[in-house]
C-alpha positions as a Markdown table, in Angstrom:
| # | Residue | x | y | z |
|---|---|---|---|---|
| 1 | Met | 1.5 | 18.9 | -5.7 |
| 2 | Asp | -1.5 | 19.7 | -8.2 |
| 3 | Leu | -3.7 | 17.1 | -8.8 |
| 4 | Glu | -7.5 | 16.8 | -9.2 |
| 5 | His | -8.7 | 13.7 | -7.3 |
| 6 | Val | -5.3 | 13.0 | -5.0 |
| 7 | Leu | -4.3 | 15.0 | -2.2 |
| 8 | Tyr | -0.7 | 14.8 | -1.3 |
| 9 | Glu | 0.6 | 15.7 | 2.4 |
| 10 | Lys | 4.2 | 15.4 | 3.9 |
| 11 | Ser | 4.6 | 15.5 | 7.6 |
| 12 | Glu | 6.5 | 13.5 | 10.3 |
| 13 | Gly | 8.5 | 12.0 | 7.6 |
| 14 | Val | 5.4 | 10.1 | 6.3 |
| 15 | Ala | 3.6 | 11.1 | 2.8 |
| 16 | Trp | -0.2 | 10.8 | 2.8 |
| 17 | Ile | -2.1 | 9.9 | -0.1 |
| 18 | Thr | -5.6 | 10.4 | -0.2 |
| 19 | Leu | -7.8 | 9.6 | -3.1 |
| 20 | Asn | -10.2 | 12.4 | -3.0 |
| 21 | Arg | -13.6 | 11.8 | -4.6 |
| 22 | Pro | -15.6 | 11.2 | -1.6 |
| 23 | Glu | -19.2 | 12.2 | -3.2 |
| 24 | Arg | -18.1 | 9.0 | -5.5 |
| 25 | Tyr | -16.7 | 6.6 | -2.8 |
| 26 | Asn | -13.3 | 7.5 | -4.2 |
| 27 | Ser | -13.8 | 5.6 | -7.3 |
| 28 | Phe | -11.5 | 6.2 | -10.1 |
| 29 | Val | -12.3 | 8.4 | -12.9 |
| 30 | Gly | -10.2 | 10.2 | -16.0 |
| 31 | Leu | -6.7 | 10.6 | -15.3 |
| 32 | Met | -6.8 | 9.5 | -11.4 |
| 33 | Arg | -4.8 | 6.4 | -11.8 |
| 34 | Gln | -2.1 | 8.7 | -13.6 |
| 35 | Glu | -2.6 | 10.9 | -10.5 |
| 36 | Ile | -1.8 | 8.2 | -7.8 |
| 37 | Val | 1.3 | 7.1 | -10.0 |
| 38 | Glu | 2.5 | 10.5 | -9.7 |
| 39 | Ala | 2.0 | 10.9 | -6.2 |
| 40 | Leu | 3.8 | 7.4 | -5.6 |
| 41 | Ser | 6.6 | 8.6 | -7.9 |
| 42 | Glu | 7.0 | 11.8 | -5.5 |
| 43 | Ala | 7.1 | 9.9 | -2.4 |
| 44 | Ala | 9.3 | 7.2 | -3.7 |
| 45 | Gly | 11.9 | 9.7 | -4.9 |
| 46 | Asp | 11.8 | 12.3 | -1.8 |
| 47 | Asp | 14.6 | 11.3 | 0.7 |
| 48 | Glu | 12.3 | 13.3 | 3.6 |
| 49 | Val | 9.8 | 10.4 | 3.1 |
| 50 | Arg | 10.2 | 7.5 | 5.1 |
| 51 | Cys | 6.9 | 6.0 | 5.0 |
| 52 | Val | 3.6 | 6.3 | 2.9 |
| 53 | Val | 0.3 | 6.1 | 3.6 |
| 54 | Ile | -2.8 | 5.8 | 1.2 |
| 55 | Thr | -6.2 | 6.5 | 2.3 |
| 56 | Gly | -9.5 | 7.6 | 1.0 |
| 57 | Ala | -11.2 | 10.9 | 2.0 |
| 58 | Gly | -14.5 | 10.9 | 4.0 |
| 59 | Asp | -15.9 | 8.3 | 6.2 |
| 60 | Lys | -17.6 | 5.7 | 3.5 |
| 61 | Ala | -15.1 | 4.4 | 1.5 |
| 62 | Phe | -11.7 | 3.7 | 0.9 |
| 63 | Cys | -11.9 | 3.4 | -3.1 |
| 64 | Thr | -14.7 | 1.5 | -4.9 |
| 65 | Gly | -12.6 | 0.7 | -8.0 |
| 66 | Gly | -13.4 | 2.2 | -11.1 |
| 67 | Asp | -16.0 | 4.5 | -11.7 |
| 68 | Val | -19.2 | 2.5 | -12.7 |
| 69 | Gly | -20.5 | 5.4 | -14.9 |
| 70 | Glu | -17.3 | 5.8 | -16.7 |
| 71 | Phe | -17.1 | 2.2 | -17.3 |
| 72 | Ala | -20.9 | 2.0 | -18.6 |
| 73 | Ser | -20.6 | 4.9 | -20.9 |
| 74 | Gly | -17.5 | 3.1 | -22.4 |
| 75 | Glu | -15.4 | 6.2 | -21.5 |
| 76 | Thr | -13.2 | 5.0 | -19.2 |
| 77 | Lys | -9.5 | 5.8 | -19.1 |
| 78 | Ala | -8.5 | 2.7 | -17.1 |
| 79 | Leu | -6.3 | 1.4 | -19.7 |
| 80 | Glu | -4.8 | 4.5 | -20.8 |
| 81 | Lys | -0.9 | 4.4 | -20.9 |
| 82 | Thr | 1.5 | 6.2 | -18.6 |
| 83 | Val | 4.2 | 8.6 | -19.6 |
| 84 | Ser | 6.0 | 5.5 | -19.8 |
| 85 | Ala | 4.3 | 4.2 | -22.7 |
| 86 | Lys | 4.3 | 0.4 | -21.5 |
| 87 | Arg | 2.1 | -0.1 | -18.8 |
| 88 | His | -1.1 | 1.1 | -17.8 |
| 89 | Ala | -1.2 | 3.2 | -15.0 |
| 90 | Met | -2.7 | 0.9 | -12.3 |
| 91 | Cys | 0.0 | -1.8 | -13.3 |
| 92 | Glu | 2.5 | 0.8 | -13.0 |
| 93 | Ala | 1.1 | 2.3 | -9.3 |
| 94 | Val | 1.2 | -1.3 | -8.0 |
| 95 | Leu | 4.7 | -1.7 | -9.4 |
| 96 | Leu | 6.0 | 1.6 | -7.8 |
| 97 | Ile | 4.4 | 0.6 | -4.3 |
| 98 | Asn | 6.1 | -3.0 | -4.5 |
| 99 | Arg | 9.6 | -1.2 | -5.5 |
| 100 | Met | 9.3 | 1.5 | -3.3 |
| 101 | Glu | 12.3 | 1.3 | -0.6 |
| 102 | Lys | 9.9 | 2.4 | 1.9 |
| 103 | Pro | 7.1 | 0.8 | 3.6 |
| 104 | Val | 3.7 | 1.4 | 2.0 |
| 105 | Ile | 0.4 | 1.2 | 4.4 |
| 106 | Ala | -3.2 | 1.1 | 3.2 |
| 107 | Ala | -5.5 | 3.2 | 6.2 |
| 108 | Val | -9.0 | 1.5 | 4.9 |
| 109 | Asn | -11.4 | 4.0 | 6.0 |
| 110 | Gly | -14.7 | 1.9 | 4.2 |
| 111 | Val | -15.7 | 0.3 | 1.3 |
| 112 | Ala | -12.5 | -1.0 | -0.7 |
| 113 | Ala | -14.0 | -2.9 | -3.6 |
| 114 | Gly | -12.7 | -4.0 | -6.8 |
| 115 | Gly | -9.7 | -2.2 | -8.1 |
| 116 | Gly | -9.8 | -0.1 | -4.5 |
| 117 | Cys | -9.9 | -3.4 | -2.7 |
| 118 | Asn | -6.6 | -4.8 | -4.4 |
| 119 | Leu | -5.0 | -1.3 | -4.4 |
| 120 | Ala | -5.0 | -1.9 | -0.4 |
| 121 | Leu | -3.7 | -5.4 | -1.0 |
| 122 | Ala | -0.7 | -4.2 | -3.1 |
| 123 | Cys | 0.3 | -2.1 | 0.1 |
| 124 | Asp | 2.7 | -3.7 | 2.7 |
| 125 | Ile | 0.3 | -3.3 | 5.5 |
| 126 | Arg | -3.3 | -2.8 | 6.0 |
| 127 | Val | -4.9 | -1.2 | 8.9 |
| 128 | Ala | -8.5 | -1.0 | 8.8 |
| 129 | Ser | -11.4 | 0.7 | 10.1 |
| 130 | Glu | -14.4 | -1.7 | 11.8 |
| 131 | Lys | -16.5 | 0.0 | 9.1 |
| 132 | Ala | -14.4 | -1.2 | 6.4 |
| 133 | Arg | -15.6 | -3.8 | 4.4 |
| 134 | Phe | -13.5 | -5.6 | 1.2 |
| 135 | Gly | -15.1 | -7.3 | -1.8 |
| 136 | Gln | -13.6 | -8.9 | -5.0 |
| 137 | Val | -16.5 | -7.8 | -7.1 |
| 138 | Phe | -15.1 | -8.1 | -10.6 |
| 139 | Val | -17.1 | -10.8 | -11.6 |
| 140 | Arg | -20.4 | -9.4 | -10.6 |
| 141 | Arg | -19.5 | -6.5 | -13.3 |
| 142 | Gly | -18.1 | -8.7 | -16.0 |
| 143 | Val | -14.6 | -7.9 | -15.7 |
| 144 | His | -11.3 | -9.7 | -14.3 |
| 145 | Pro | -9.3 | -8.7 | -11.3 |
| 146 | Asp | -6.9 | -5.9 | -11.7 |
| 147 | Trp | -4.1 | -3.9 | -9.8 |
| 148 | Gly | -2.4 | -7.3 | -8.8 |
| 149 | Gly | -5.5 | -9.1 | -7.1 |
| 150 | Ile | -4.5 | -12.5 | -8.6 |
| 151 | Phe | -0.8 | -11.9 | -7.3 |
| 152 | Phe | -1.6 | -10.4 | -3.6 |
| 153 | Leu | -4.8 | -12.2 | -2.6 |
| 154 | Pro | -3.8 | -15.8 | -2.6 |
| 155 | Arg | -0.3 | -14.9 | -1.0 |
| 156 | Leu | -2.3 | -13.3 | 1.9 |
| 157 | Val | -5.5 | -15.5 | 2.2 |
| 158 | Gly | -4.1 | -18.9 | 0.7 |
| 159 | Tyr | -5.2 | -20.2 | -3.0 |
| 160 | Ala | -8.7 | -22.0 | -1.9 |
| 161 | Lys | -9.8 | -18.4 | -0.2 |
| 162 | Ala | -8.7 | -16.5 | -2.8 |
| 163 | Cys | -10.8 | -18.5 | -5.4 |
| 164 | Glu | -13.8 | -18.3 | -3.0 |
| 165 | Leu | -13.4 | -14.5 | -2.8 |
| 166 | Ile | -12.9 | -13.8 | -6.5 |
| 167 | Phe | -15.1 | -16.6 | -7.8 |
| 168 | Gly | -18.2 | -15.4 | -5.5 |
| 169 | Gly | -17.6 | -11.7 | -5.4 |
| 170 | Glu | -18.7 | -11.5 | -2.3 |
| 171 | Val | -18.0 | -8.7 | 0.3 |
| 172 | Ile | -16.5 | -9.3 | 3.5 |
| 173 | Gln | -16.7 | -7.5 | 7.0 |
| 174 | Ala | -13.4 | -6.2 | 8.4 |
| 175 | Asp | -13.4 | -8.8 | 11.3 |
| 176 | Glu | -13.5 | -11.6 | 8.8 |
| 177 | Ala | -10.8 | -9.8 | 6.7 |
| 178 | Leu | -8.8 | -9.8 | 9.7 |
| 179 | Lys | -9.3 | -13.5 | 10.4 |
| 180 | Ile | -8.3 | -14.9 | 7.3 |
| 181 | Gly | -5.1 | -12.5 | 7.0 |
| 182 | Met | -6.3 | -10.0 | 4.5 |
| 183 | Val | -5.4 | -6.9 | 6.9 |
| 184 | Asn | -3.1 | -6.6 | 9.7 |
| 185 | Lys | -5.3 | -4.5 | 12.0 |
| 186 | Val | -8.8 | -3.5 | 12.7 |
| 187 | Val | -9.3 | -0.4 | 15.0 |
| 188 | Pro | -12.5 | 1.6 | 15.8 |
| 189 | His | -13.5 | 3.9 | 13.0 |
| 190 | Gly | -12.7 | 7.4 | 14.9 |
| 191 | Glu | -9.1 | 6.0 | 15.6 |
| 192 | Leu | -7.9 | 4.9 | 11.9 |
| 193 | Ala | -6.2 | 8.0 | 11.1 |
| 194 | Glu | -4.3 | 8.2 | 14.6 |
| 195 | Ala | -3.4 | 4.4 | 14.1 |
| 196 | Ala | -1.9 | 4.5 | 10.7 |
| 197 | Arg | -0.4 | 7.8 | 11.7 |
| 198 | Glu | 1.4 | 6.0 | 15.0 |
| 199 | Met | 2.4 | 3.0 | 12.8 |
| 200 | Ala | 3.9 | 5.2 | 10.0 |
| 201 | Val | 5.6 | 7.7 | 12.4 |
| 202 | Lys | 7.3 | 4.5 | 14.3 |
| 203 | Phe | 8.4 | 3.1 | 10.6 |
| 204 | Ala | 9.9 | 6.5 | 9.5 |
| 205 | Lys | 11.9 | 7.1 | 13.0 |
| 206 | Asn | 13.6 | 3.7 | 12.1 |
| 207 | Ala | 17.0 | 3.0 | 10.4 |
| 208 | Pro | 15.6 | 3.3 | 6.3 |
| 209 | Ile | 18.3 | 1.3 | 4.9 |
| 210 | Pro | 17.7 | -2.2 | 6.6 |
| 211 | Ile | 14.1 | -1.6 | 6.4 |
| 212 | Ala | 14.5 | -1.0 | 2.4 |
| 213 | Phe | 16.4 | -4.5 | 2.2 |
| 214 | Ala | 14.2 | -6.1 | 4.8 |
| 215 | Lys | 11.2 | -5.2 | 2.5 |
| 216 | Arg | 12.8 | -6.7 | -0.6 |
| 217 | Gly | 13.9 | -10.1 | 1.4 |
| 218 | Leu | 10.4 | -10.2 | 2.9 |
| 219 | Gln | 8.8 | -10.2 | -0.8 |
| 220 | Asn | 10.9 | -13.2 | -1.9 |
| 221 | His | 9.8 | -15.5 | 1.2 |
| 222 | Gly | 7.9 | -17.9 | -0.8 |
| 223 | Lys | 11.0 | -18.0 | -3.5 |
| 224 | Trp | 14.1 | -18.2 | -1.7 |
| 225 | Asp | 15.2 | -21.3 | 0.4 |
| 226 | Leu | 17.1 | -21.0 | 3.6 |
| 227 | Pro | 20.9 | -21.0 | 2.1 |
| 228 | Thr | 19.8 | -18.1 | 0.0 |
| 229 | Ala | 17.9 | -16.1 | 2.5 |
| 230 | Leu | 21.0 | -16.8 | 5.1 |
| 231 | Asp | 23.3 | -15.2 | 2.1 |
| 232 | Tyr | 21.2 | -12.1 | 1.4 |
| 233 | Glu | 21.3 | -11.6 | 5.3 |
| 234 | Ser | 25.2 | -11.9 | 5.4 |
| 235 | Tyr | 25.2 | -9.1 | 2.5 |
| 236 | Val | 22.8 | -6.9 | 3.8 |
| 237 | Leu | 24.5 | -7.1 | 7.6 |
| 238 | Glu | 27.8 | -6.2 | 5.6 |
| 239 | Val | 26.1 | -3.5 | 4.0 |
| 240 | Cys | 24.8 | -2.2 | 7.2 |
| 241 | Met | 28.4 | -2.3 | 8.9 |
| 242 | Lys | 29.5 | 0.4 | 6.7 |
| 243 | Thr | 26.8 | 2.8 | 7.4 |
| 244 | Gln | 26.7 | 6.0 | 9.9 |
| 245 | Asp | 23.1 | 4.5 | 10.9 |
| 246 | Ile | 24.6 | 1.7 | 12.5 |
| 247 | Ile | 27.0 | 3.7 | 14.4 |
| 248 | Glu | 24.1 | 6.1 | 15.4 |
| 249 | Gly | 21.9 | 3.3 | 16.5 |
| 250 | Phe | 24.3 | 1.5 | 18.9 |
| 251 | Gly | 25.3 | 4.8 | 20.1 |
| 252 | Ala | 21.8 | 5.8 | 20.8 |
| 253 | Phe | 21.2 | 2.6 | 22.6 |
| 254 | Leu | 24.3 | 3.1 | 24.8 |
| 255 | Glu | 23.7 | 6.7 | 25.7 |
| 256 | Lys | 19.6 | 5.5 | 26.6 |
| 257 | Arg | 18.4 | 8.1 | 23.7 |
| 258 | Glu | 16.0 | 7.8 | 20.7 |
| 259 | Pro | 18.1 | 7.2 | 17.5 |
| 260 | Arg | 18.1 | 9.9 | 14.7 |
| 261 | Phe | 18.8 | 7.9 | 11.6 |
| 262 | Gln | 19.8 | 9.7 | 8.3 |
| 263 | Gly | 19.6 | 6.8 | 5.9 |
| 264 | Lys | 23.6 | 7.0 | 5.3 |
């Protein structure tokens, strides 16, 4: 893909989307948000991609949100519509991550602030470098959280803690983010890329059909009662029983080999 501020690579069934403005802490500028939508759309529609990793270029930042200089000049394109002309690009990106029938991992390699923090929260899983920091700094800039922050943050850390983080605008360290449930894992800085790769490849090797259904079911964990969840599981099991992958999965177990799932 020919994008100005986003890199897109595919390897081992994993699509790597890298925010590529390390000299400006990978902050959003111009039509960069639309480029993220393009990259996510490419990954979502590619049957060879089984998992997506979003990360930032360089050693200092995952993403620090909107470019301060662009906002201060009044020339930001943050509220530009996408080709759908329905929603801002940041909204489209979050919805693509949420609706994608594939796991999406944020590999947080440094500072994740503002919209960058919430982009990471919108992902299914967050693996962070020990040098990562997370900040809901919006109120310190006179703006309201975006990228789904008011939706995802309280679901991860609870309502009261989300209030504290958003109202205070403080930046927290990776170990604190792990403690409150904002991230899944913290690893040494130099091991982040490999840790994310190992997790992504593990997901990519597993059966994609039940993963897609499980992602949708897990997203409804706070909405469904037990009977609804059991009904959903029963429906999905019936679907899985008709796939080639279930035959491959059990066959590989009996033959003591790794399964080769086709998503069929």
